C-alpha positions in Angstrom: -16.4 1.5 19.5 -15.7 -2.2 20.2 -12.3 -1.8 21.8 -11.1 0.0 24.9 -10.3 3.4 23.5 -10.1 6.5 25.8 -12.9 9.0 25.7 -10.6 11.4 23.8 -9.8 8.7 21.2 -13.5 7.9 20.8 -14.2 11.7 20.3 -11.5 11.8 17.7 -12.9 8.9 15.8 -16.3 10.5 15.8 -14.8 13.7 14.4 -13.2 11.8 11.6 -16.3 9.9 10.9 -18.4 13.1 10.7 -15.8 14.8 8.4 -15.7 11.8 6.0 -19.5 11.6 5.9 -19.6 15.3 5.0 -16.5 15.7 2.7 -16.2 12.5 0.7 -17.7 13.0 -2.7 -20.6 10.6 -3.4 -19.2 9.3 -6.7 -16.0 8.3 -5.0 -17.9 6.6 -2.1 -20.1 4.7 -4.4 -17.2 3.4 -6.5 -15.2 2.2 -3.5 -18.1 0.6 -1.6 -19.2 -1.0 -4.9 -15.8 -2.8 -5.2 -14.9 -1.0 -8.4 -11.4 -0.1 -9.5 -10.5 3.2 -7.9 -9.6 5.8 -10.5 -6.4 7.9 -10.1 -8.5 11.0 -10.3 -10.5 9.8 -7.3 -7.4 9.3 -5.2 -6.0 12.7 -6.3 -9.2 14.5 -5.5 -9.5 12.9 -2.0 -5.9 13.7 -1.2 -6.5 17.4 -2.0 -9.6 17.4 0.2 -7.7 15.9 3.1 -4.8 18.3 2.6 -7.1 21.3 2.8 -8.4 19.9 6.1 -4.8 19.6 7.4 -5.0 15.8 7.2 -3.1 15.1 4.0 -0.3 13.2 5.8 -2.0 11.4 8.7 1.1 9.5 9.8 3.5 12.5 9.7 4.7 14.6 12.7 3.8 18.3 12.9 7.3 19.4 12.1 6.9 17.9 8.6 3.4 19.2 7.9 1.4 16.3 9.4 -1.2 16.5 12.2 1.2 14.8 14.7 -1.2 12.0 15.7 0.1 9.1 17.7 -0.2 5.6 16.1 -3.6 4.9 17.8 -5.1 8.0 16.2 -3.5 7.2 12.9 -5.2 3.8 13.1 -8.6 5.3 14.0 -8.3 7.8 11.1 -7.5 5.1 8.6 -10.2 2.8 9.8 -12.9 5.5 9.8 -11.9 6.5 6.3 -11.8 3.0 4.9 -15.1 1.9 6.4 -16.8 5.0 5.1 -15.7 4.3 1.5 -12.8 6.6 1.0 -10.0 5.5 -1.4 -6.7 4.4 0.2 -4.1 7.1 0.3 -1.1 6.3 -1.9 1.5 4.8 0.4 4.6 5.4 -1.8 5.0 9.0 -0.8 3.2 9.1 2.6 4.4 5.9 4.2 7.5 5.0 2.3 9.7 7.7 0.8 8.4 10.4 3.2 9.6 8.8 6.4 12.9 7.9 4.6 13.5 11.5 3.8 12.6 12.6 7.3 15.2 10.3 8.7 18.0 10.1 6.1 17.4 13.0 3.7 19.4 16.2 3.6 17.7 19.5 4.6 17.6 20.4 0.9 15.9 17.1 0.0 13.4 17.5 2.8 12.5 21.0 1.8 12.2 20.1 -1.9 10.2 16.9 -1.7 8.3 16.6 1.5 5.7 19.5 1.2 4.7 18.2 -2.3 3.6 14.8 -1.0 0.6 15.6 1.3 -0.5 18.3 -1.1 -0.8 15.7 -3.9 1.5 17.7 -6.2 3.9 14.8 -6.6 3.1 11.1 -7.0 5.8 8.6 -6.2 6.3 5.0 -7.3 8.7 2.3 -5.8 11.6 1.1 -7.9 12.5 -2.0 -5.9 11.6 -5.3 -7.7 13.3 -6.5 -10.8 12.8 -9.5 -13.1 15.5 -11.4 -11.2 15.1 -9.7 -7.8 11.8 -9.9 -6.1 11.7 -11.3 -2.6 15.5 -11.6 -2.8 15.7 -7.9 -3.3 19.4 -7.7 -2.5 20.1 -9.5 -5.8 19.1 -6.5 -7.8 21.2 -5.7 -10.9 20.1 -2.2 -11.9 23.4 -0.3 -11.8 24.4 3.3 -11.3 27.9 4.5 -12.3 29.0 7.8 -11.0 30.3 10.3 -13.6 31.1 13.6 -12.0 28.1 15.1 -10.3 25.7 12.5 -11.9 24.9 8.8 -11.8 24.3 7.0 -15.0 21.5 4.5 -14.2 20.8 1.4 -16.4 18.5 -1.5 -15.7 14.9 -2.6 -15.4 12.3 -2.5 -12.6 9.1 -4.4 -12.7 5.7 -4.7 -10.9 6.0 -0.9 -10.4 2.6 0.1 -9.1 1.1 3.3 -10.7 4.3 4.2 -12.4 2.2 5.5 -15.3 1.0 8.3 -13.0 4.1 8.9 -11.0 6.2 12.1 -11.1 9.1 10.5 -9.1 10.5 7.0 -8.4 12.6 6.1 -5.3 14.9 3.4 -6.6 17.5 0.9 -5.3 20.5 0.7 -7.6 23.8 -1.1 -7.4 26.7 1.3 -7.0 29.4 -1.2 -6.1 29.4 -4.5 -8.1 32.4 -5.9 -6.1 30.8 -5.5 -2.7 28.7 -8.1 -0.9 25.2 -7.8 -2.4 23.6 -6.0 0.5 26.6 -3.6 0.8 26.8 -2.2 -2.7 23.3 -0.7 -3.0 22.3 3.0 -3.0 19.0 4.8 -2.8 18.2 7.3 -5.6 15.3 9.6 -6.4 14.6 9.6 -10.1 12.5 12.1 -12.0 10.1 10.0 -14.2 10.4 12.6 -16.9 14.1 12.1 -17.3 15.4 11.0 -20.7 15.9 7.3 -20.9 12.9 6.4 -18.6 10.4 4.2 -20.3 7.2 2.9 -18.7 5.4 -0.1 -20.2 2.1 -1.5 -18.8 1.6 -4.9 -17.3 -2.1 -5.9 -17.5 -3.1 -8.0 -14.5 -5.5 -11.0 -14.3 -8.4 -8.7 -13.6 -7.7 -6.7 -16.8 -6.5 -3.6 -15.0 -3.4 -1.5 -15.8 -2.1 -1.1 -12.3 1.6 -2.2 -12.5 4.3 -1.6 -15.0 7.8 -2.4 -16.2 10.2 0.6 -16.0 13.2 0.6 -18.2 16.2 2.9 -17.3 18.5 3.4 -20.2 21.5 5.6 -19.3 19.3 7.8 -17.1 21.3 10.8 -15.6 20.5 11.3 -11.9 22.2 14.1 -10.0 24.2 13.0 -7.0 22.2 15.4 -4.9 19.2 13.0 -5.4 20.9 10.2 -3.6 19.5 9.7 -0.1 22.0 8.7 2.5 25.6 7.7 1.8 26.7 5.8 -1.3 26.4 2.0 -0.8 24.2 2.4 2.4 20.9 1.9 0.6 20.2 -1.4 2.1 19.8 0.1 5.6 17.3 2.6 4.1 15.5 -0.1 2.2 14.9 -2.1 5.4 13.7 1.0 7.3 11.2 1.7 4.5 9.9 -1.9 4.4 9.1 -1.8 8.1 6.8 1.2 7.5 5.3 -0.4 4.4 4.4 -3.7 6.2 2.7 -1.9 9.0 0.4 -0.2 6.5 -0.7 -3.4 4.9 -2.5 -5.0 7.9 -5.6 -3.7 6.1 -7.8 -3.7 9.2 -10.1 -0.9 8.0 -10.3 -2.3 4.5 -11.0 -5.8 5.7 -13.8 -4.5 7.9 -15.3 -2.6 4.9 -15.1 -5.6 2.6 -16.5 -8.0 5.3 -19.5 -5.7 5.6 -19.9 -5.9 1.8 -19.7 -9.6 1.9 -22.5 -9.7 4.5 -24.6 -7.3 2.5 -24.3 -9.3 -0.7 -25.0 -12.5 1.2 -28.3 -11.0 2.4 -29.3 -9.9 -1.0 -28.6 -13.1 -3.0 -30.8 -16.2 -2.7 -29.5 -19.7 -2.6 -32.0 -22.6 -2.5 -34.8 -20.2 -1.9 -33.4 -18.3 1.1 -30.7 -15.7 1.6 -27.1 -17.1 1.4 -26.3 -15.6 4.7 -28.7 -18.1 6.3 -26.8 -21.1 4.8 -25.0 -22.7 7.8 -21.8 -23.5 5.9 -21.4 -20.0 4.5 -22.4 -18.4 7.8 -19.8 -20.4 9.7 -17.1 -19.3 7.2 -18.2 -15.7 7.5 -18.1 -15.9 11.3 -14.7 -17.5 11.3 -13.3 -14.7 9.2 -14.9 -12.1 11.4 -13.4 -13.6 14.6 -10.0 -13.7 13.1 -10.4 -10.1 11.9 -11.2 -9.1 15.5 -8.0 -10.8 16.7 -6.0 -9.0 14.0 -7.5 -5.7 15.1 -6.3 -6.3 18.7 -2.8 -7.4 17.4 -2.6 -4.3 15.3 -3.3 -2.1 18.2 -0.7 -3.9 20.3 1.9 -3.3 17.5 0.9 0.4 17.2 1.2 0.9 20.9 4.7 -0.6 20.8 5.6 1.6 17.9 4.4 4.6 19.9 6.7 3.6 22.7 9.7 2.5 20.6 9.3 4.6 17.5 9.3 1.5 15.2 7.0 -1.5 14.8 9.9 -3.9 14.4 9.5 -7.5 13.1 6.0 -7.7 14.6 4.9 -5.8 11.4 5.5 -9.1 9.6 2.7 -10.7 11.6 0.3 -8.0 10.5 1.3 -8.3 6.9 0.7 -12.1 6.9 -2.6 -12.1 8.6 -4.0 -9.0 7.1 -3.2 -10.1 3.5 -4.6 -13.7 4.1 -7.9 -12.4 5.5 -8.2 -9.9 2.6 -8.0 -12.9 0.2 -10.5 -15.0 2.2 -13.0 -12.1 2.3 -12.6 -11.7 -1.5 -13.5 -15.4 -1.8 -16.6 -15.0 0.2 -17.7 -12.0 -2.0 -17.0 -14.1 -5.1 -19.2 -16.9 -3.7 -22.1 -14.6 -3.2 -22.3 -14.0 -7.0 -22.7 -17.7 -7.9 -22.6 -18.5 -11.6 -23.1 -14.9 -12.6 -19.5 -14.3 -11.5 -18.3 -16.1 -14.6 -19.8 -13.6 -16.9 -17.5 -11.3 -18.9 -18.4 -8.5 -21.3 -16.3 -7.1 -24.2 -14.7 -3.7 -23.9 -13.9 -2.9 -27.6 -12.1 0.3 -26.7 -9.7 -1.4 -24.4 -9.6 -4.6 -26.5 -10.2 -6.8 -23.5 -12.9 -8.6 -21.6 -14.3 -7.0 -18.5 -15.1 -9.3 -15.6 -17.8 -9.1 -13.0 -16.5 -6.7 -10.2 -16.4 -9.6 -7.7 -14.2 -11.6 -10.0 -11.9 -8.7 -10.7 -11.7 -8.0 -7.0 -10.8 -11.7 -6.3 -8.2 -11.9 -9.0 -6.6 -8.6 -8.1 -6.1 -9.7 -4.5 -4.0 -12.8 -5.5 -1.0 -10.3 -5.3 -1.4 -9.2 -1.6 0.5 -12.1 -0.1 3.4 -11.3 -2.5 3.9 -7.6 -2.5 5.7 -5.8 0.4 7.8 -9.0 0.8 6.1 -12.3 0.2 4.5 -14.0 3.2 7.0 -16.8 3.0 9.8 -14.2 3.6 7.7 -12.7 6.4 7.5 -16.0 8.2 11.3 -16.3 8.0 11.6 -12.8 9.5 9.4 -13.9 12.4 11.3 -17.2 12.9 14.6 -15.3 13.1 13.8 -12.1 14.9 10.7 -13.0 17.0 11.1 -16.7 17.8 14.9 -16.5 17.6 15.2 -19.7 15.7 
C-alpha cells in the first residue's frame, strides 16, 4: 500500500485482492488486461460472481443490499478489482439510478427495482443526451404528455451507452413546455421492451457498437414509473450526475493501463533498445505516473469528504477532469509503443468493417471520456462557480 491506510483498510484490500485472484475467470482477466473490448457476457458473469459473494453493489448501504462499505473501502475495492483485470461494473444501475431510487423513489419503486440491479437481472441505460441537448442538458426536447395514469413520451435520445442490452432506461423528459427549461423536466423509468421504443446502433471510431440512438414514438409510461414529483426532474438529474462524476476519476483503471504501457514499453524495441529506456518516452511516462499519484491523493480527499458530508459536491468535477485527461494520455503512450504496426487494420467480413490494432481501438475509443458525464469544459465552469466562487 503506498498511501496511509489503516491496518484494517489494508487487510480489507488484501481480502479483495485474494478474492479477485481466485474468483475472476481467466478469460475475462486476459481480455481486460490485453486491452480488448469487454464483452457484455463478461460483465454479466462477473456481476453475478460478485453478487454471490455479497459484493454486487459495492457502493450501496446494507439496508439496500450492499455491503455498507465507507467511501474509502469502496475505493479500495474498485482499485483492487481494476488492477487485477476485472471488467468495470456497469454504472447506470449501481451508481446512477440506484442512488436516485434510494433517495427519491417510492417504497414500491425501491422494492421493485433495487434488488434486480446488484443481481444483474436488470441492465439500465441513461436517457439524457439528445441531438440538440448534450452538455446543455436542460435544453432537452423529448416530451411526455400525461393522459390519465400514463405519460405518452415522444422524442429521441442519443449516445445511449449499451442500450442494445438494457432492460430499462432512466430518462429525462419535458412535462411542461411553458416553464423555464430547468423547471419543466421529469424523471421517468422506461421499459425498453415498450411499444414505440427503437434502438439504432452508432458505430464509434474504433468500430465498436457501444452507443446508440433511441427513438421514443408515443411510448406509454405508467405514472407510477415517474421518480419524484412532476417537473422536479432537474433536481434528481443533478444529484445523479454528482454520483456519476465521482465514479469516473478512473484511478484504478489508470493504474492498470499505466502498468500495461510500461509492460509494452519494455517489450518493444526502438533503435536497438527497449522503448522504456528512451529518455523522452521515460520522462513522459514518469510525468503521467506522478500526476496519477496526485490524483489518487485528491480522490481520497474527496472520498473522505463524501464520507463526512454524504456527497462529494463540486469537487467531483476535479476528479472527472483530471481522471479523464490522464486516461487519454496513457492511451497515447500505449499507442506509441506499437509504432508503425498500430496503423495496421484487418478486414472483418462478417461485420463489414475494418478491425484496428487493439492499441489504436483503445486510443480512439477514449476520445469520448472528456465529453461524457458532462464535458470537461462544463466541469471547469462548475469549479469556477462553486469552488472558486467566480
